[in-house]
TORKOL-4160 file (C-alpha; in steps of 0.2 Angstrom, whole numbers, padded with zeros to 4 digits, m for minus):
181
<pt num="1" X="0000" Y="0000" Z="0000"/>
<pt num="2" X="0007" Y="0017" Z="m0005"/>
<pt num="3" X="0009" Y="0031" Z="0008"/>
<pt num="4" X="0001" Y="0048" Z="0005"/>
<pt num="5" X="0012" Y="0063" Z="0002"/>
<pt num="6" X="0007" Y="0069" Z="0019"/>
<pt num="7" X="0012" Y="0053" Z="0028"/>
<pt num="8" X="0029" Y="0052" Z="0018"/>
<pt num="9" X="0032" Y="0070" Z="0024"/>
<pt num="10" X="0028" Y="0066" Z="0042"/>
<pt num="11" X="0039" Y="0050" Z="0041"/>
<pt num="12" X="0053" Y="0061" Z="0034"/>
<pt num="13" X="0051" Y="0074" Z="0047"/>
<pt num="14" X="0051" Y="0061" Z="0061"/>
<pt num="15" X="0067" Y="0053" Z="0054"/>
<pt num="16" X="0075" Y="0070" Z="0052"/>
<pt num="17" X="0072" Y="0074" Z="0070"/>
<pt num="18" X="0079" Y="0057" Z="0075"/>
<pt num="19" X="0095" Y="0061" Z="0065"/>
<pt num="20" X="0096" Y="0078" Z="0072"/>
<pt num="21" X="0096" Y="0070" Z="0089"/>
<pt num="22" X="0110" Y="0058" Z="0084"/>
<pt num="23" X="0120" Y="0073" Z="0077"/>
<pt num="24" X="0118" Y="0082" Z="0093"/>
<pt num="25" X="0123" Y="0067" Z="0103"/>
<pt num="26" X="0139" Y="0065" Z="0092"/>
<pt num="27" X="0143" Y="0083" Z="0094"/>
<pt num="28" X="0142" Y="0082" Z="0113"/>
<pt num="29" X="0153" Y="0066" Z="0112"/>
<pt num="30" X="0165" Y="0075" Z="0101"/>
<pt num="31" X="0166" Y="0089" Z="0113"/>
<pt num="32" X="0168" Y="0078" Z="0128"/>
<pt num="33" X="0182" Y="0068" Z="0118"/>
<pt num="34" X="0191" Y="0084" Z="0115"/>
<pt num="35" X="0189" Y="0090" Z="0133"/>
<pt num="36" X="0195" Y="0073" Z="0138"/>
<pt num="37" X="0210" Y="0074" Z="0126"/>
<pt num="38" X="0215" Y="0091" Z="0134"/>
<pt num="39" X="0213" Y="0084" Z="0151"/>
<pt num="40" X="0223" Y="0068" Z="0148"/>
<pt num="41" X="0237" Y="0072" Z="0136"/>
<pt num="42" X="0249" Y="0063" Z="0146"/>
<pt num="43" X="0243" Y="0046" Z="0141"/>
<pt num="44" X="0246" Y="0040" Z="0123"/>
<pt num="45" X="0234" Y="0026" Z="0124"/>
<pt num="46" X="0220" Y="0038" Z="0129"/>
<pt num="47" X="0225" Y="0050" Z="0115"/>
<pt num="48" X="0224" Y="0036" Z="0102"/>
<pt num="49" X="0207" Y="0031" Z="0109"/>
<pt num="50" X="0201" Y="0049" Z="0108"/>
<pt num="51" X="0208" Y="0051" Z="0091"/>
<pt num="52" X="0200" Y="0035" Z="0085"/>
<pt num="53" X="0183" Y="0040" Z="0093"/>
<pt num="54" X="0184" Y="0058" Z="0086"/>
<pt num="55" X="0188" Y="0051" Z="0069"/>
<pt num="56" X="0173" Y="0039" Z="0070"/>
<pt num="57" X="0162" Y="0053" Z="0077"/>
<pt num="58" X="0167" Y="0065" Z="0063"/>
<pt num="59" X="0164" Y="0051" Z="0050"/>
<pt num="60" X="0146" Y="0048" Z="0058"/>
<pt num="61" X="0143" Y="0067" Z="0058"/>
<pt num="62" X="0147" Y="0068" Z="0040"/>
<pt num="63" X="0136" Y="0053" Z="0036"/>
<pt num="64" X="0122" Y="0061" Z="0046"/>
<pt num="65" X="0124" Y="0077" Z="0038"/>
<pt num="66" X="0123" Y="0069" Z="0021"/>
<pt num="67" X="0107" Y="0059" Z="0026"/>
<pt num="68" X="0100" Y="0075" Z="0033"/>
<pt num="69" X="0104" Y="0085" Z="0017"/>
<pt num="70" X="0096" Y="0071" Z="0006"/>
<pt num="71" X="0081" Y="0070" Z="0017"/>
<pt num="72" X="0079" Y="0089" Z="0017"/>
<pt num="73" X="0079" Y="0088" Z="m0002"/>
<pt num="74" X="0066" Y="0075" Z="m0002"/>
<pt num="75" X="0056" Y="0085" Z="0010"/>
<pt num="76" X="0057" Y="0100" Z="m0002"/>
<pt num="77" X="0052" Y="0089" Z="m0017"/>
<pt num="78" X="0037" Y="0082" Z="m0007"/>
<pt num="79" X="0032" Y="0100" Z="m0002"/>
<pt num="80" X="0033" Y="0105" Z="m0020"/>
<pt num="81" X="0023" Y="0090" Z="m0025"/>
<pt num="82" X="0010" Y="0094" Z="m0012"/>
<pt num="83" X="0009" Y="0112" Z="m0018"/>
<pt num="84" X="0007" Y="0106" Z="m0036"/>
<pt num="85" X="m0006" Y="0093" Z="m0031"/>
<pt num="86" X="m0016" Y="0106" Z="m0021"/>
<pt num="87" X="m0015" Y="0118" Z="m0037"/>
<pt num="88" X="m0021" Y="0104" Z="m0048"/>
<pt num="89" X="m0035" Y="0099" Z="m0036"/>
<pt num="90" X="m0041" Y="0117" Z="m0035"/>
<pt num="91" X="m0041" Y="0118" Z="m0054"/>
<pt num="92" X="m0050" Y="0102" Z="m0056"/>
<pt num="93" X="m0063" Y="0108" Z="m0043"/>
<pt num="94" X="m0065" Y="0125" Z="m0052"/>
<pt num="95" X="m0067" Y="0116" Z="m0068"/>
<pt num="96" X="m0080" Y="0104" Z="m0060"/>
<pt num="97" X="m0089" Y="0119" Z="m0052"/>
<pt num="98" X="m0090" Y="0128" Z="m0069"/>
<pt num="99" X="m0096" Y="0113" Z="m0078"/>
<pt num="100" X="m0109" Y="0109" Z="m0065"/>
<pt num="101" X="m0115" Y="0127" Z="m0065"/>
<pt num="102" X="m0116" Y="0127" Z="m0084"/>
<pt num="103" X="m0126" Y="0110" Z="m0084"/>
<pt num="104" X="m0137" Y="0117" Z="m0070"/>
<pt num="105" X="m0141" Y="0133" Z="m0081"/>
<pt num="106" X="m0144" Y="0122" Z="m0097"/>
<pt num="107" X="m0155" Y="0111" Z="m0087"/>
<pt num="108" X="m0165" Y="0126" Z="m0080"/>
<pt num="109" X="m0166" Y="0133" Z="m0097"/>
<pt num="110" X="m0172" Y="0117" Z="m0105"/>
<pt num="111" X="m0185" Y="0114" Z="m0091"/>
<pt num="112" X="m0192" Y="0131" Z="m0093"/>
<pt num="113" X="m0192" Y="0129" Z="m0112"/>
<pt num="114" X="m0201" Y="0112" Z="m0110"/>
<pt num="115" X="m0213" Y="0119" Z="m0098"/>
<pt num="116" X="m0218" Y="0133" Z="m0109"/>
<pt num="117" X="m0219" Y="0122" Z="m0124"/>
<pt num="118" X="m0230" Y="0110" Z="m0115"/>
<pt num="119" X="m0241" Y="0125" Z="m0109"/>
<pt num="120" X="m0242" Y="0131" Z="m0127"/>
<pt num="121" X="m0246" Y="0114" Z="m0134"/>
<pt num="122" X="m0260" Y="0112" Z="m0121"/>
<pt num="123" X="m0267" Y="0129" Z="m0125"/>
<pt num="124" X="m0267" Y="0124" Z="m0144"/>
<pt num="125" X="m0275" Y="0107" Z="m0140"/>
<pt num="126" X="m0288" Y="0115" Z="m0129"/>
<pt num="127" X="m0292" Y="0128" Z="m0143"/>
<pt num="128" X="m0293" Y="0115" Z="m0156"/>
<pt num="129" X="m0304" Y="0104" Z="m0145"/>
<pt num="130" X="m0315" Y="0119" Z="m0143"/>
<pt num="131" X="m0315" Y="0123" Z="m0161"/>
<pt num="132" X="m0319" Y="0105" Z="m0166"/>
<pt num="133" X="m0333" Y="0105" Z="m0153"/>
<pt num="134" X="m0341" Y="0121" Z="m0160"/>
<pt num="135" X="m0339" Y="0114" Z="m0178"/>
<pt num="136" X="m0346" Y="0097" Z="m0173"/>
<pt num="137" X="m0361" Y="0106" Z="m0165"/>
<pt num="138" X="m0363" Y="0117" Z="m0181"/>
<pt num="139" X="m0362" Y="0101" Z="m0191"/>
<pt num="140" X="m0374" Y="0092" Z="m0181"/>
<pt num="141" X="m0386" Y="0106" Z="m0182"/>
<pt num="142" X="m0384" Y="0107" Z="m0201"/>
<pt num="143" X="m0387" Y="0088" Z="m0202"/>
<pt num="144" X="m0402" Y="0089" Z="m0191"/>
<pt num="145" X="m0409" Y="0103" Z="m0201"/>
<pt num="146" X="m0405" Y="0094" Z="m0217"/>
<pt num="147" X="m0413" Y="0078" Z="m0210"/>
<pt num="148" X="m0429" Y="0088" Z="m0206"/>
<pt num="149" X="m0429" Y="0096" Z="m0223"/>
<pt num="150" X="m0427" Y="0079" Z="m0231"/>
<pt num="151" X="m0440" Y="0071" Z="m0220"/>
<pt num="152" X="m0452" Y="0086" Z="m0224"/>
<pt num="153" X="m0448" Y="0085" Z="m0243"/>
<pt num="154" X="m0450" Y="0066" Z="m0243"/>
<pt num="155" X="m0467" Y="0069" Z="m0234"/>
<pt num="156" X="m0472" Y="0082" Z="m0247"/>
<pt num="157" X="m0465" Y="0071" Z="m0261"/>
<pt num="158" X="m0475" Y="0056" Z="m0255"/>
<pt num="159" X="m0490" Y="0067" Z="m0253"/>
<pt num="160" X="m0488" Y="0073" Z="m0271"/>
<pt num="161" X="m0485" Y="0055" Z="m0277"/>
<pt num="162" X="m0501" Y="0049" Z="m0267"/>
<pt num="163" X="m0511" Y="0064" Z="m0275"/>
<pt num="164" X="m0504" Y="0060" Z="m0292"/>
<pt num="165" X="m0508" Y="0042" Z="m0290"/>
<pt num="166" X="m0526" Y="0046" Z="m0284"/>
<pt num="167" X="m0528" Y="0058" Z="m0299"/>
<pt num="168" X="m0521" Y="0045" Z="m0311"/>
<pt num="169" X="m0533" Y="0032" Z="m0304"/>
<pt num="170" X="m0547" Y="0044" Z="m0305"/>
<pt num="171" X="m0543" Y="0049" Z="m0323"/>
<pt num="172" X="m0541" Y="0031" Z="m0327"/>
<pt num="173" X="m0558" Y="0027" Z="m0321"/>
<pt num="174" X="m0565" Y="0042" Z="m0330"/>
<pt num="175" X="m0556" Y="0036" Z="m0346"/>
<pt num="176" X="m0562" Y="0019" Z="m0344"/>
<pt num="177" X="m0579" Y="0025" Z="m0341"/>
<pt num="178" X="m0578" Y="0036" Z="m0356"/>
<pt num="179" X="m0572" Y="0022" Z="m0366"/>
<pt num="180" X="m0586" Y="0010" Z="m0360"/>
<pt num="181" X="m0599" Y="0023" Z="m0363"/>
């Protein structure tokens, strides 16, 4: 599992603090060795031990300083990476916010347009239904009037036919009667 940049930075700071503690310890030991050397210059063996100890301590100090410098460079890089990531996150967030705002505006506009179009369509449907109803009523009135006229005309026609039939029948009797006489 990979550590986050923040965790790596915390770990590096902890290690750096430990190394600084070791450097301070070595400095103290070196100072003590030098003081010891000044106090006991009479003994060659003590001087050799102190020189060896001082040399070892100086080497350890150099190693710790190299590690400290390296870790300080790593910390600087981590801080740079964190700053870059923070800028990138802000940029992504701003882009996301702008896109979300644009989508929200588009959705609101589309909702308003659809609502207005639906209202307009319903008004047109209602108007057409009202016109169709009025026209259907007029048509039915015209059909009813035509049916009444046709019924009356049919009655008149039948009456005329009946009258003509009666007249023809009467005229035939008259004609027959005249022929027979």
